[in-house]
C-alpha positions as CSV (number, residue, x, y, z in Angstrom):
1,M,-15.5,9.0,15.0
2,A,-13.2,10.6,17.9
3,E,-12.2,14.0,18.3
4,E,-9.3,15.2,20.0
5,S,-8.3,18.5,20.8
6,R,-4.6,19.6,20.8
7,P,-2.5,22.7,21.1
8,Y,-1.4,24.5,18.3
9,P,1.4,27.8,18.3
10,M,0.1,30.9,19.4
11,G,-2.4,30.0,21.7
12,F,-4.6,27.9,19.3
13,T,-6.3,24.9,19.4
14,S,-5.7,22.0,17.1
15,L,-8.9,19.2,16.5
16,V,-7.2,16.3,15.3
17,R,-10.5,13.6,13.8
18,R,-10.3,10.0,13.3
19,E,-13.0,9.0,11.4
20,P,-12.4,6.2,7.9
21,V,-11.9,7.8,4.9
22,G,-14.2,4.9,2.5
23,V,-12.9,2.9,0.5
24,V,-9.2,2.3,-0.2
25,G,-7.5,1.2,-3.7
26,A,-4.3,-0.9,-2.7
27,I,-1.9,-1.4,-5.5
28,V,0.7,-4.3,-4.5
29,P,3.7,-5.5,-7.1
30,W,4.7,-9.0,-7.2
31,N,7.7,-9.2,-5.1
32,F,6.7,-10.2,-1.0
33,P,2.8,-10.0,-2.6
34,V,1.5,-11.0,1.1
35,A,3.3,-9.1,3.7
36,L,2.7,-6.0,1.0
37,S,-0.8,-7.0,1.0
38,M,-1.4,-6.8,4.5
39,M,1.0,-3.4,4.8
40,K,-2.3,-2.6,3.1
41,I,-5.2,-4.4,5.0
42,G,-3.8,-4.1,8.3
43,P,-3.9,-0.6,8.5
44,A,-7.3,-0.3,6.3
45,L,-9.5,-2.3,8.5
46,A,-7.6,-0.4,11.7
47,A,-9.3,2.5,10.2
48,G,-12.8,1.2,9.8
49,C,-12.5,1.3,6.1
50,T,-13.1,-1.2,3.2
51,I,-10.3,-1.9,0.3
52,V,-10.4,-3.1,-2.9
53,L,-6.4,-4.8,-3.6
54,K,-5.3,-5.7,-7.0
55,P,-2.3,-7.7,-6.6
56,S,0.1,-8.2,-9.3
57,P,-0.9,-10.8,-12.5
58,G,2.4,-13.0,-11.1
59,T,0.6,-13.1,-7.8
60,V,-2.7,-13.9,-7.8
61,L,-2.6,-17.3,-6.2
62,D,-1.6,-15.2,-2.9
63,S,-4.7,-13.3,-2.7
64,C,-6.6,-16.5,-2.8
65,I,-4.7,-17.7,0.4
66,L,-5.5,-14.1,2.0
67,A,-8.8,-14.5,0.6
68,E,-9.4,-17.4,2.0
69,A,-8.2,-16.3,5.5
70,A,-10.3,-13.4,5.5
71,E,-13.3,-15.6,4.9
72,E,-12.7,-17.5,7.9
73,A,-11.9,-14.8,10.0
74,R,-15.7,-14.0,9.4
75,L,-14.9,-10.5,8.0
76,P,-18.0,-9.5,6.5
77,A,-18.4,-9.8,2.8
78,G,-17.4,-6.9,0.7
79,V,-14.7,-5.7,3.5
80,V,-11.9,-7.1,1.8
81,N,-12.0,-7.4,-1.8
82,W,-10.0,-8.6,-4.8
83,V,-9.4,-7.8,-7.9
84,P,-6.7,-10.1,-10.4
85,G,-5.7,-8.0,-13.3
86,G,-2.7,-5.5,-14.9
87,R,-2.3,-2.2,-15.5
88,E,-5.9,-1.5,-17.0
89,L,-6.9,-2.6,-14.0
90,G,-5.2,-0.7,-12.2
91,A,-5.5,2.2,-13.8
92,Y,-9.2,1.7,-13.4
93,L,-9.2,1.2,-9.5
94,V,-7.5,4.8,-9.3
95,A,-9.9,7.0,-11.2
96,H,-12.8,5.1,-9.9
97,S,-15.5,7.1,-8.4
98,G,-16.1,4.9,-6.1
99,V,-12.2,4.6,-4.5
100,D,-11.6,7.5,-1.6
101,K,-8.0,7.0,-1.4
102,V,-5.3,4.9,-2.8
103,A,-2.5,2.9,-1.7
104,F,0.5,2.3,-4.1
105,T,3.7,-0.2,-3.9
106,G,5.6,-0.6,-6.6
107,S,7.8,1.2,-9.4
108,T,8.5,5.0,-9.4
109,A,7.3,5.5,-13.0
110,A,3.8,4.0,-11.7
111,G,3.8,6.0,-9.4
112,R,3.9,8.9,-10.8
113,I,0.8,8.2,-12.7
114,I,-1.1,7.3,-9.7
115,A,-0.2,10.8,-8.4
116,Q,-1.1,12.4,-11.2
117,E,-4.5,11.0,-11.6
118,C,-5.4,11.4,-8.0
119,G,-3.8,15.0,-7.3
120,R,-6.3,15.8,-10.6
121,L,-9.2,14.1,-8.6
122,L,-8.4,15.5,-5.1
123,R,-7.7,12.1,-4.1
124,P,-5.6,11.0,-0.8
125,V,-2.6,8.5,-2.0
126,T,0.2,7.0,-0.3
127,H,3.1,5.4,-2.1
128,E,6.2,3.1,-1.6
129,L,8.3,3.5,-4.4
130,G,11.1,1.5,-5.9
131,G,14.2,1.9,-6.8
132,K,15.9,-1.5,-6.6
133,S,18.1,-2.6,-3.8
134,A,19.4,0.5,-3.0
135,A,22.2,1.1,-0.3
136,I,23.7,3.2,1.7
137,V,27.5,2.4,2.7
138,L,29.4,3.9,5.2
139,D,32.8,4.5,5.5
140,D,33.7,2.0,8.4
141,A,31.7,-0.8,6.4
142,D,33.2,-4.3,6.1
143,L,33.4,-4.3,1.8
144,G,33.6,-7.9,1.9
145,A,30.8,-8.3,4.2
146,L,28.3,-5.9,2.0
147,A,30.0,-7.7,-1.3
148,Q,29.0,-10.6,-0.2
149,G,25.5,-10.4,1.5
150,L,23.8,-7.4,-1.0
151,P,22.9,-9.9,-3.7
152,T,21.1,-11.8,-1.5
153,A,19.1,-8.6,0.2
154,S,18.5,-7.8,-3.3
155,I,17.1,-11.1,-4.2
156,L,15.3,-12.2,-1.0
157,N,12.2,-10.4,-1.5
158,N,11.5,-11.8,-5.3
159,G,8.6,-13.2,-5.3
């Protein structure tokens, strides 16, 4: 555990403590499954945490490849774990007493349910919630290029 003192307003000092939170329960969606899984696995490992990752039922084979890579990298058994399943398993993972933090990427509706459960448990949670391919169009945009590019951008990470 690393600690660092930092100045705080009105003459106080803040203490920043870096320590693993424990087991991270991570849930990733079907689109862009490898990159989104790594966006959960990388930070968890860098922080000294173990992780239990639940992929979308539609992208379980991607997780098998990641598991093989973790094994080839000689990560100790139990550091990175995969559990395939549907919504019921996701709910079980979020509520499990052995999970110390939840990291979720997916729909706003599922994110609300997860936030409620984590709030009830006083469990830290991070969300990356979707709409569907939101875009900001500025006044000086080339509307022709925009109309041509938005559909491709919308389906680019389509799993």
